[in-house]
C-alpha positions in Angstrom: 194.8 49.7 32.0 191.1 48.1 32.7 188.4 49.1 30.4 184.9 47.7 29.4 185.1 45.5 26.6 188.3 46.0 24.5 190.8 48.8 24.6 191.0 50.0 20.8 193.1 52.9 19.5 191.6 52.8 16.1 189.5 51.1 13.4 190.0 51.8 9.8 189.9 50.3 6.5 193.0 50.0 4.1 195.1 47.1 2.7 197.5 44.6 4.3 201.0 46.1 3.7 203.0 43.1 5.0 203.4 39.4 4.8 201.7 36.7 2.9 198.2 38.5 2.8 200.1 41.7 1.3 197.8 43.8 -0.9 194.4 42.4 0.5 191.9 45.1 1.3 191.7 44.8 5.1 189.9 46.3 8.2 192.4 47.0 10.9 191.4 46.7 14.5 194.4 48.3 16.5 194.1 47.4 20.2 196.0 49.4 22.5 198.5 48.4 25.3 201.5 46.2 24.9 203.9 44.4 27.2 206.9 45.2 25.3 208.6 48.6 24.4 210.3 48.5 21.1 212.9 51.2 20.4 215.4 51.3 17.5 218.1 54.1 18.2 216.0 57.2 18.8 213.0 55.7 16.9 210.1 54.5 19.1 207.7 51.6 17.9 205.9 52.7 14.9 202.8 52.5 17.1 204.0 54.3 20.1 200.5 55.3 20.9 199.7 51.6 21.7 202.7 50.8 23.9 204.8 53.7 25.1 201.9 55.9 25.6 198.6 53.9 25.3 195.7 55.8 24.1 192.2 54.7 23.0 188.8 53.9 24.3 186.6 50.9 25.4 184.7 49.2 22.6 182.1 46.4 23.0 182.1 43.6 20.6 178.9 44.8 19.2 180.1 48.3 18.8 183.0 46.9 16.9 180.7 44.7 14.8 178.5 47.7 14.0 181.6 49.9 13.0 183.4 47.4 10.6 180.2 46.6 8.7 180.2 49.9 6.9 182.9 48.6 4.7 182.7 46.4 1.8 185.2 43.8 3.2 185.3 40.5 5.0 188.9 40.6 5.9 189.8 41.8 9.5 193.4 42.4 11.0 193.5 42.6 14.9 196.6 44.2 15.7 198.3 46.5 18.4 199.7 47.0 20.5 199.5 43.3 21.8 195.9 41.9 21.0 196.3 39.0 23.3 196.2 41.6 26.3 192.7 42.0 25.4 190.1 40.3 27.7 187.3 40.2 25.0 189.5 38.9 22.3 188.0 35.4 22.2 184.3 36.7 21.9 185.1 39.3 19.4 186.9 36.4 17.2 183.9 34.1 17.7 181.5 36.7 16.4 183.7 37.7 13.5 183.9 33.9 12.5 180.1 33.5 12.6 179.8 36.5 10.3 182.2 34.9 7.9 185.3 37.2 8.3 188.9 36.1 7.6 190.7 37.0 10.7 194.5 37.6 11.1 196.0 38.4 14.6 199.3 40.2 14.6 201.2 39.6 17.8 204.4 39.6 19.6 204.0 36.1 20.4 205.0 36.6 24.3 201.2 35.7 25.3 199.5 32.4 24.5 195.8 32.3 24.1 193.5 30.0 22.5 191.7 32.1 20.0 190.4 30.6 16.7 191.6 32.7 13.8 192.8 31.9 10.3 196.2 33.3 10.3 198.5 33.9 13.2 201.2 36.5 12.4 203.9 36.4 15.0 206.6 39.2 15.0 209.2 38.4 17.8 211.6 41.2 18.6 215.1 41.0 18.3 217.9 42.5 20.6 218.1 45.5 18.3 214.6 46.5 19.4 215.5 47.0 23.2 215.3 50.4 24.6 218.6 52.1 25.7 220.0 53.0 29.2 218.1 56.2 29.2 214.8 54.2 29.9 215.8 51.6 32.4 212.5 50.5 33.5 211.2 49.8 30.0 214.7 48.1 28.9 214.4 45.8 31.8 210.6 45.0 31.1 211.3 44.5 27.5 214.6 42.3 27.7 212.5 40.0 30.4 209.5 39.4 27.9 210.7 39.7 24.4 212.0 36.1 24.0 208.7 34.4 25.7 207.7 33.5 22.2 210.0 30.6 22.1 208.2 28.9 24.8 204.8 29.4 23.2 205.8 28.6 19.6 205.1 25.0 19.8 201.6 25.6 21.1 201.0 28.3 18.5 202.1 26.0 15.9 200.0 23.1 17.0 196.8 25.3 17.3 196.8 27.5 14.2 196.7 26.0 10.7 198.4 29.0 9.2 201.2 31.0 10.8 203.8 33.5 9.6 206.8 34.5 11.8 207.7 38.0 10.5 211.0 39.5 11.9 211.5 43.2 11.8 215.4 43.5 10.7 217.3 46.8 11.5 221.1 46.0 10.6 223.1 43.1 9.4 223.9 41.9 12.9 220.3 41.0 13.3 220.4 38.3 10.7 222.8 36.3 13.1 220.4 36.5 16.0 217.6 35.4 13.5 219.3 32.1 12.5 219.7 31.5 16.2 216.3 31.7 17.0 215.1 29.8 13.9 217.3 26.9 15.2 216.0 27.2 18.7 212.3 27.2 17.6 212.7 24.8 14.7 211.0 27.2 12.4 210.3 26.4 8.7 211.8 28.3 5.9 208.2 28.6 4.3 206.8 30.6 7.4 209.9 32.8 7.7 209.6 36.4 6.6 211.9 39.3 7.0 210.7 43.0 6.7 212.8 46.1 7.1 212.7 48.6 9.9 211.9 52.1 9.0 209.4 54.9 9.2 210.6 56.4 5.7 210.6 55.2 2.2 214.3 55.8 2.0 214.8 53.9 5.1 212.9 51.0 4.0 214.3 50.9 0.5 217.9 51.2 1.8 217.6 48.1 4.2 215.3 46.2 1.6 218.1 45.9 -0.9 220.4 43.8 1.4 217.6 42.0 3.3 216.2 40.6 0.1 219.7 39.3 -0.6 219.8 37.5 2.8 216.3 35.9 2.1 217.7 34.6 -1.1 220.4 33.0 0.5 218.4 31.2 2.9 215.1 30.6 1.2 212.9 32.9 3.2 210.4 35.4 2.5 210.8 38.9 2.0 208.1 41.5 2.7 207.9 45.2 2.4 205.8 47.7 4.4 203.8 48.7 1.7 201.4 51.0 3.7 204.4 53.2 4.5 205.7 53.1 1.0 202.3 54.3 -0.3 201.1 56.6 2.5 204.2 57.4 4.7 204.2 56.8 8.4 200.8 57.9 9.0 197.8 56.4 11.4 194.6 55.3 10.0 195.7 54.0 6.6 
């Protein structure tokens, strides 16, 4: 979808619920459109409204800056969807840095762009995220693209001073695949994060118990999805 500026689903003020910046007050700029189509069983991507059915409107860089200045916060998370699909991402990040914001970009890693940020958060997608046979077009697209991050990671690692790789884990079999990917990309333990797949507190807790043990065995980091634990599966929080 072509729009003027950046195609944005929502902008809101909350706290970071995942990864190494967990708990920090943050302004989320959620871009819309994605080049993947995640699905776990009957559960679509938790931001289906930026991937399966993209919705939003065009925002200029100036409009975004005017919007975020209403909040007493200098931490911005640009997420999605897939932010690197946005044409005006680089001028937005440049403007944010000029005005003293700490910038995290959350990406699936399949697209590489030389954009200056403080933290690059890559969330590669596992085989368990692939749609079923009932959506053959989306399944083919997802499988063709989801591992492109392996080719991009060396560039990402060289460019960005701070990087985390965050895997969504759905089932124990995912750990075997993750270990293979870790070896393929030569990922360091310190940048490895596992988090449970789920859209309810109960799902997250059930998976967290055994995922934490898998992290302990390997010296990897565990992250909850604390925004869901606190607010539930809601938008704009």
